[in-house]
C-alpha positions as a LaTeX table, in Angstrom:
\begin{tabular}{lrrr}
\hline
Residue & $x$ (\AA) & $y$ (\AA) & $z$ (\AA) \\
\hline
Met1 & $-0.23$ & 0.22 & 0.07 \\
Thr2 & 1.77 & 3.55 & $-0.87$ \\
Glu3 & 2.22 & 5.07 & 2.17 \\
Met4 & 0.44 & 9.01 & 2.25 \\
Pro5 & 2.74 & 12.11 & 1.97 \\
Thr6 & 2.94 & 14.71 & 4.12 \\
Tyr7 & 4.03 & 18.11 & 3.02 \\
Ala8 & 5.58 & 21.05 & 5.04 \\
Val9 & 3.03 & 23.89 & 3.19 \\
Phe10 & 3.45 & 27.70 & 2.69 \\
Glu11 & 0.72 & 29.13 & 1.72 \\
Lys12 & $-0.93$ & 32.06 & 0.66 \\
Ile13 & 2.15 & 33.37 & $-0.31$ \\
Val14 & 2.17 & 37.03 & $-1.88$ \\
Ile15 & 4.47 & 37.46 & $-4.05$ \\
Thr16 & 5.24 & 41.29 & $-3.96$ \\
Glu17 & 5.78 & 41.28 & $-0.35$ \\
Met18 & 8.87 & 38.45 & $-0.84$ \\
Glu19 & 11.62 & 40.91 & $-2.48$ \\
Asn20 & 13.44 & 38.35 & $-4.37$ \\
Ser21 & 13.31 & 35.25 & $-5.03$ \\
Arg22 & 14.03 & 32.68 & $-1.80$ \\
Asn23 & 14.74 & 28.79 & $-1.46$ \\
Leu24 & 12.89 & 27.54 & 1.45 \\
His25 & 15.41 & 25.18 & 3.13 \\
Val26 & 13.56 & 22.17 & 5.40 \\
Phe27 & 14.87 & 20.34 & 8.35 \\
Val28 & 12.68 & 17.71 & 10.27 \\
Val29 & 13.43 & 17.34 & 13.84 \\
Ser30 & 10.97 & 15.88 & 16.89 \\
Lys31 & 9.69 & 18.82 & 19.31 \\
Asp32 & 12.34 & 18.20 & 22.04 \\
Glu33 & 15.09 & 19.50 & 19.64 \\
Ala34 & 13.64 & 21.49 & 18.23 \\
Glu35 & 14.61 & 24.93 & 20.53 \\
Gly36 & 18.40 & 24.46 & 20.84 \\
Phe37 & 18.14 & 22.58 & 16.80 \\
Ala38 & 20.75 & 25.33 & 14.63 \\
Val39 & 20.66 & 25.14 & 10.48 \\
Pro40 & 24.47 & 24.43 & 8.85 \\
Asp41 & 26.47 & 27.58 & 8.56 \\
Asp42 & 26.85 & 26.68 & 5.12 \\
Val43 & 24.12 & 26.16 & 2.56 \\
Asp44 & 26.19 & 23.49 & 0.56 \\
Ser45 & 25.97 & 21.26 & 3.79 \\
Phe46 & 22.46 & 21.02 & 3.86 \\
Ile47 & 21.29 & 18.08 & 1.88 \\
Glu48 & 23.99 & 16.11 & 4.09 \\
His49 & 22.38 & 17.02 & 7.27 \\
Ala50 & 20.64 & 13.88 & 9.05 \\
Ala51 & 17.40 & 16.22 & 9.66 \\
Tyr52 & 17.56 & 17.97 & 6.17 \\
Ala53 & 14.00 & 17.13 & 4.52 \\
Gly54 & 13.59 & 18.61 & 1.51 \\
Ser55 & 13.24 & 22.54 & $-0.62$ \\
Gly56 & 10.69 & 24.33 & $-2.32$ \\
Thr57 & 11.31 & 28.17 & $-3.88$ \\
Ile58 & 9.47 & 31.25 & $-4.60$ \\
Phe59 & 10.55 & 32.55 & $-7.72$ \\
Gly60 & 9.25 & 36.03 & $-9.25$ \\
Leu61 & 10.95 & 38.74 & $-11.27$ \\
Phe62 & 12.82 & 41.35 & $-9.37$ \\
Pro63 & 13.28 & 43.86 & $-11.66$ \\
Pro64 & 14.43 & 47.89 & $-10.58$ \\
Gly65 & 10.69 & 49.30 & $-10.04$ \\
Gly66 & 8.86 & 46.06 & $-9.21$ \\
Cys67 & 7.64 & 43.69 & $-10.88$ \\
Thr68 & 4.81 & 44.30 & $-13.33$ \\
Ala69 & 3.12 & 41.15 & $-13.63$ \\
Cys70 & 3.51 & 39.92 & $-10.11$ \\
Lys71 & 1.46 & 42.37 & $-9.21$ \\
Phe72 & $-1.92$ & 40.24 & $-10.70$ \\
Arg73 & $-0.46$ & 36.81 & $-9.80$ \\
Pro74 & $-2.87$ & 35.63 & $-6.42$ \\
Pro75 & $-1.56$ & 33.92 & $-3.65$ \\
Phe76 & $-0.01$ & 30.63 & $-4.16$ \\
Asp77 & 1.75 & 27.84 & $-1.67$ \\
Val78 & 4.95 & 26.46 & $-1.92$ \\
Ser79 & 4.99 & 22.37 & $-0.15$ \\
Val80 & 7.59 & 20.57 & 0.85 \\
Asp81 & 7.62 & 17.48 & 0.90 \\
Ile82 & 8.63 & 15.72 & 4.43 \\
Thr83 & 7.11 & 11.85 & 3.88 \\
Thr84 & 10.80 & 10.17 & 4.25 \\
Ala85 & 12.42 & 12.68 & 6.20 \\
Leu86 & 9.65 & 11.48 & 9.26 \\
Arg87 & 9.86 & 8.02 & 8.32 \\
Glu88 & 13.78 & 7.97 & 8.17 \\
Lys89 & 14.09 & 9.66 & 12.09 \\
Gly90 & 10.18 & 8.02 & 13.10 \\
Leu91 & 8.45 & 10.32 & 13.85 \\
Arg92 & 5.13 & 11.06 & 13.69 \\
Met93 & 4.07 & 13.95 & 12.17 \\
Ala94 & 2.19 & 15.25 & 15.25 \\
Asp95 & 5.72 & 14.87 & 17.17 \\
Ala96 & 7.35 & 16.59 & 14.62 \\
Thr97 & 8.17 & 20.16 & 14.13 \\
Val98 & 9.97 & 22.07 & 10.81 \\
Val99 & 13.00 & 24.46 & 10.76 \\
Val100 & 13.43 & 27.11 & 7.58 \\
Ala101 & 16.57 & 28.36 & 6.66 \\
Val102 & 15.52 & 30.86 & 4.02 \\
Glu103 & 17.86 & 31.40 & 1.02 \\
Asn104 & 17.97 & 35.08 & $-0.34$ \\
Ala105 & 18.48 & 33.92 & $-4.31$ \\
Ala106 & 20.11 & 37.52 & $-4.98$ \\
Asp107 & 22.39 & 37.08 & $-3.04$ \\
Gly108 & 23.30 & 33.80 & $-1.20$ \\
Thr109 & 23.00 & 34.88 & 2.32 \\
Val110 & 20.66 & 32.82 & 4.37 \\
Gln111 & 17.81 & 34.09 & 7.33 \\
Ala112 & 15.90 & 32.70 & 9.81 \\
Leu113 & 12.11 & 32.50 & 8.84 \\
Ala114 & 11.22 & 34.69 & 11.31 \\
Asp115 & 13.26 & 37.29 & 9.38 \\
Thr116 & 11.69 & 37.32 & 6.28 \\
Pro117 & 7.72 & 37.52 & 4.99 \\
Val118 & 7.48 & 33.85 & 4.41 \\
Pro119 & 4.80 & 32.62 & 5.94 \\
Ala120 & 5.52 & 29.49 & 8.53 \\
Pro121 & 4.95 & 26.51 & 7.28 \\
Ala122 & 1.89 & 24.07 & 8.21 \\
Leu123 & 1.86 & 20.76 & 8.18 \\
Arg124 & $-0.63$ & 18.43 & 5.92 \\
Gly125 & $-0.60$ & 14.71 & 5.58 \\
Pro126 & $-2.77$ & 11.74 & 6.85 \\
Thr127 & $-5.72$ & 12.11 & 8.84 \\
Phe128 & $-4.74$ & 9.21 & 10.85 \\
Asp129 & $-1.37$ & 8.68 & 12.08 \\
Asn130 & $-1.17$ & 4.77 & 11.08 \\
Ile131 & $-4.50$ & 3.75 & 9.29 \\
Lys132 & $-3.86$ & $-0.51$ & 10.28 \\
Ser133 & $-3.60$ & $-0.15$ & 13.82 \\
Lys134 & $-6.61$ & $-0.05$ & 16.73 \\
Lys135 & $-5.68$ & 3.05 & 18.07 \\
Leu136 & $-8.67$ & 4.74 & 19.02 \\
Asp137 & $-9.37$ & 0.63 & 20.65 \\
Val138 & $-11.16$ & 1.86 & 23.51 \\
Ser139 & $-10.53$ & $-0.72$ & 25.13 \\
Thr140 & $-7.29$ & $-0.26$ & 26.09 \\
Glu141 & $-7.53$ & 4.04 & 26.61 \\
Gly142 & $-3.86$ & 3.59 & 27.34 \\
Asp143 & $-2.75$ & 2.90 & 24.10 \\
Asn144 & $-4.46$ & 5.77 & 22.17 \\
Tyr145 & $-2.59$ & 8.42 & 20.69 \\
Ala146 & $-4.45$ & 11.48 & 21.44 \\
Pro147 & $-3.99$ & 13.28 & 17.44 \\
Asp148 & $-5.67$ & 10.22 & 15.83 \\
Val149 & $-8.60$ & 10.48 & 18.44 \\
Glu150 & $-8.25$ & 14.35 & 17.87 \\
Ala151 & $-9.03$ & 13.73 & 14.05 \\
Met152 & $-11.58$ & 11.29 & 14.89 \\
Gln153 & $-13.65$ & 14.09 & 16.55 \\
Lys154 & $-13.20$ & 16.55 & 14.56 \\
Phe155 & $-14.70$ & 14.35 & 11.86 \\
Leu156 & $-17.32$ & 13.12 & 14.02 \\
Val157 & $-18.08$ & 17.04 & 15.06 \\
Ser158 & $-17.82$ & 18.31 & 11.60 \\
Gln159 & $-20.14$ & 15.40 & 10.28 \\
Gly160 & $-23.03$ & 15.62 & 12.99 \\
Tyr161 & $-22.50$ & 12.98 & 14.86 \\
Lys162 & $-20.76$ & 14.31 & 18.26 \\
Pro163 & $-23.49$ & 16.94 & 18.96 \\
Asn164 & $-21.62$ & 18.33 & 21.85 \\
Gly165 & $-18.72$ & 19.63 & 19.90 \\
Val166 & $-15.68$ & 18.52 & 22.37 \\
Val167 & $-12.42$ & 18.15 & 20.37 \\
Asp168 & $-10.19$ & 16.46 & 23.40 \\
Gly169 & $-8.16$ & 13.31 & 22.41 \\
Ala170 & $-9.72$ & 12.12 & 25.31 \\
Val171 & $-11.11$ & 9.38 & 24.10 \\
Gly172 & $-14.43$ & 8.88 & 26.53 \\
Asp173 & $-18.54$ & 7.66 & 26.18 \\
Ala174 & $-19.81$ & 10.52 & 23.66 \\
Thr175 & $-16.54$ & 9.74 & 21.02 \\
Val176 & $-18.18$ & 5.80 & 21.51 \\
Ala177 & $-21.67$ & 6.47 & 21.21 \\
Ser178 & $-20.62$ & 9.13 & 18.63 \\
Ile179 & $-18.37$ & 6.19 & 16.52 \\
Lys180 & $-21.15$ & 4.13 & 16.90 \\
Ala181 & $-23.34$ & 6.26 & 15.48 \\
Phe182 & $-21.00$ & 6.82 & 12.49 \\
Gln183 & $-20.40$ & 2.93 & 11.96 \\
Glu184 & $-23.93$ & 1.78 & 11.83 \\
Ala185 & $-24.72$ & 4.66 & 9.50 \\
Ala186 & $-21.86$ & 3.85 & 7.79 \\
Gly187 & $-23.13$ & $-0.34$ & 7.38 \\
Leu188 & $-20.09$ & $-1.07$ & 9.25 \\
Lys189 & $-19.84$ & $-3.83$ & 12.48 \\
Val190 & $-21.08$ & $-1.74$ & 15.49 \\
Asp191 & $-18.42$ & $-1.93$ & 18.38 \\
Gly192 & $-17.38$ & 2.09 & 18.98 \\
Ile193 & $-13.38$ & 0.77 & 18.35 \\
Ala194 & $-12.20$ & 2.93 & 15.16 \\
Gly195 & $-10.04$ & 0.05 & 13.92 \\
Pro196 & $-8.76$ & $-0.05$ & 9.84 \\
Leu197 & $-12.59$ & $-0.42$ & 8.13 \\
Thr198 & $-13.48$ & 2.59 & 10.41 \\
Lys199 & $-11.05$ & 4.79 & 9.51 \\
Ala200 & $-10.80$ & 3.59 & 5.91 \\
Lys201 & $-14.39$ & 5.24 & 5.63 \\
Val202 & $-13.59$ & 8.17 & 7.36 \\
Val203 & $-10.69$ & 9.04 & 4.33 \\
Ala204 & $-12.80$ & 7.68 & 1.99 \\
Pro205 & $-13.62$ & 10.54 & $-0.68$ \\
Val206 & $-16.76$ & 12.58 & $-0.85$ \\
Phe207 & $-18.45$ & 14.09 & $-3.28$ \\
Asp208 & $-20.83$ & 17.08 & $-1.29$ \\
Ala209 & $-19.86$ & 19.56 & 1.64 \\
Ile210 & $-23.34$ & 17.64 & 3.38 \\
Pro211 & $-22.65$ & 16.91 & 7.09 \\
His212 & $-24.00$ & 13.34 & 7.05 \\
Leu213 & $-26.15$ & 14.10 & 9.88 \\
Pro214 & $-28.19$ & 17.41 & 10.14 \\
Lys215 & $-27.43$ & 19.04 & 13.33 \\
Pro216 & $-30.53$ & 19.14 & 16.03 \\
Asp217 & $-31.83$ & 22.30 & 15.41 \\
Glu218 & $-31.68$ & 21.52 & 11.68 \\
Glu219 & $-35.21$ & 20.18 & 9.97 \\
Asp220 & $-34.85$ & 16.30 & 9.13 \\
Thr221 & $-36.05$ & 16.05 & 5.73 \\
Ala222 & $-33.73$ & 12.94 & 4.69 \\
Thr223 & $-32.42$ & 10.69 & 7.09 \\
Phe224 & $-31.89$ & 7.13 & 5.88 \\
Lys225 & $-30.28$ & 4.04 & 7.88 \\
Ser226 & $-27.98$ & 1.20 & 7.22 \\
Gly227 & $-30.54$ & $-1.64$ & 5.10 \\
Asp228 & $-32.96$ & 1.25 & 3.78 \\
Thr229 & $-34.36$ & 1.13 & 0.62 \\
Val230 & $-34.64$ & 4.64 & $-1.46$ \\
Ser231 & $-36.52$ & 5.17 & $-3.87$ \\
Trp232 & $-35.81$ & 7.85 & $-6.82$ \\
Ser233 & $-37.54$ & 8.69 & $-9.76$ \\
Leu234 & $-36.97$ & 11.14 & $-12.73$ \\
Gly235 & $-38.26$ & 14.39 & $-13.63$ \\
Asp236 & $-39.21$ & 15.37 & $-16.98$ \\
Val237 & $-36.00$ & 14.96 & $-19.67$ \\
Pro238 & $-34.73$ & 17.46 & $-22.77$ \\
Gly239 & $-36.50$ & 15.69 & $-26.62$ \\
Tyr240 & $-31.92$ & 15.21 & $-27.22$ \\
Leu241 & $-31.99$ & 12.77 & $-24.50$ \\
Asn242 & $-32.96$ & 9.46 & $-24.50$ \\
Glu243 & $-34.84$ & 8.96 & $-20.91$ \\
Ala244 & $-34.29$ & 5.01 & $-20.48$ \\
Ala245 & $-30.91$ & 5.55 & $-21.11$ \\
Val246 & $-30.41$ & 8.34 & $-19.23$ \\
Thr247 & $-32.33$ & 6.06 & $-16.42$ \\
Ala248 & $-30.63$ & 3.06 & $-16.40$ \\
Glu249 & $-27.37$ & 5.69 & $-16.15$ \\
Leu250 & $-28.35$ & 6.63 & $-12.94$ \\
Gln251 & $-29.21$ & 3.69 & $-11.43$ \\
Thr252 & $-25.36$ & 2.27 & $-12.29$ \\
Ala253 & $-24.20$ & 5.11 & $-10.19$ \\
Phe254 & $-27.18$ & 4.66 & $-7.70$ \\
Asp255 & $-25.87$ & 1.11 & $-7.49$ \\
Lys256 & $-22.26$ & 2.19 & $-7.27$ \\
Trp257 & $-23.32$ & 4.34 & $-4.28$ \\
Ala258 & $-25.09$ & 1.85 & $-2.07$ \\
Pro259 & $-21.96$ & 0.23 & $-1.00$ \\
Ala260 & $-20.65$ & 3.41 & 0.59 \\
Cys261 & $-23.96$ & 4.16 & 1.42 \\
Gly262 & $-25.91$ & 1.19 & 3.17 \\
Val263 & $-28.62$ & 1.78 & 1.13 \\
Glu264 & $-30.39$ & 0.52 & $-1.44$ \\
Phe265 & $-31.68$ & 2.74 & $-4.62$ \\
Glu266 & $-35.17$ & 2.02 & $-6.43$ \\
His267 & $-36.50$ & 3.63 & $-9.95$ \\
Val268 & $-40.33$ & 4.05 & $-9.45$ \\
Arg269 & $-41.90$ & 5.65 & $-12.45$ \\
Arg270 & $-43.14$ & 9.72 & $-11.70$ \\
Val271 & $-46.10$ & 10.92 & $-12.88$ \\
Arg272 & $-45.31$ & 13.49 & $-15.14$ \\
Leu273 & $-45.10$ & 16.98 & $-15.03$ \\
Ser274 & $-43.92$ & 20.15 & $-17.24$ \\
Leu275 & $-40.71$ & 20.87 & $-15.09$ \\
Pro276 & $-36.83$ & 20.91 & $-16.09$ \\
Ala277 & $-35.63$ & 17.79 & $-15.53$ \\
Gln278 & $-34.40$ & 16.72 & $-12.16$ \\
Ile279 & $-33.71$ & 14.10 & $-9.65$ \\
His280 & $-36.49$ & 13.26 & $-6.31$ \\
Leu281 & $-35.47$ & 11.25 & $-3.91$ \\
Val282 & $-38.48$ & 9.32 & $-1.82$ \\
\hline
\end{tabular}
C-alpha cells in the first residue's frame, strides 16, 4: 500500500512581499529538539544534514521598479514533501516540527524564517498516523494516540455525529457513542472501535460538503439508515436525451453508491410534470 505523503506547506504566499526569489530549506526535528536546533552555516552542507527534508522555491522577477506581472498574481502555496524525513527519524507528524532556513537567491545569504516575509509552514498529511492500527480501541485507552483521537473527533463533530462538539483527544463515552453512530450509518460493525475499516470510511473520498447528519436545530427531511431502500424517480427529460438511457445511467451510479451508503436505490416511475429534468428521492 502506498504511503500517504506529508508536506510542509507555505500557504498564501504574496509574491510582491518577497523582495527577491527565495529558496526554502526545510529541516525536520522532534519537538523536543526544536528549541536548540541550529541549521548549518554552509548552504552547500544542508543536503548532507541528517534532519534535512528538502526544499521549495519562491520564484519571482524583481527588476528595478517592481514586477508588473507579479502585481496580478494571486497568493499561492509552496509544498515540501517531508515524508521520507519523518520516516527516517521515526517521527509521527504530530510529534515533529520543521525548522526553515530561507536562502535569498539574490546574494545567497541565509536568514531565519522569522526574519523574512515568508509565512510559517503548516504540516499537512494523513488524517490518521496509521490507518491500519487500532489506535482508538477504547478497550485499551492507555494505547490511544491523542492526535488520532482528535482527528476522529473533528470528523465526528463536523459530520453531526458528536453534537457536544468536544475535541480533546480523550476517548470517553460521548466519543464511543459517536463512533457507533457513524459505524451504523456507514454499514460497519457497531463496536465503538475505530479500527482500519472505520478509519478507511472516514478518509474515503466524499463528493459534497453536506454533513452526514443534520444539526439538532435543523429540520430532518431525508435521513436514511443502513438497510433502507431509497426510491428515486426522474423528472422531465429534454427531448434530445433518451429517457431509458438516462434512467439506466443514473441507476448504475446509484448502484455504485449503495455499498458506501449502506442503502439500496430503487427506481420508480413518476407522473410527468412540466418541469426541468431533475432527480427526486422519495
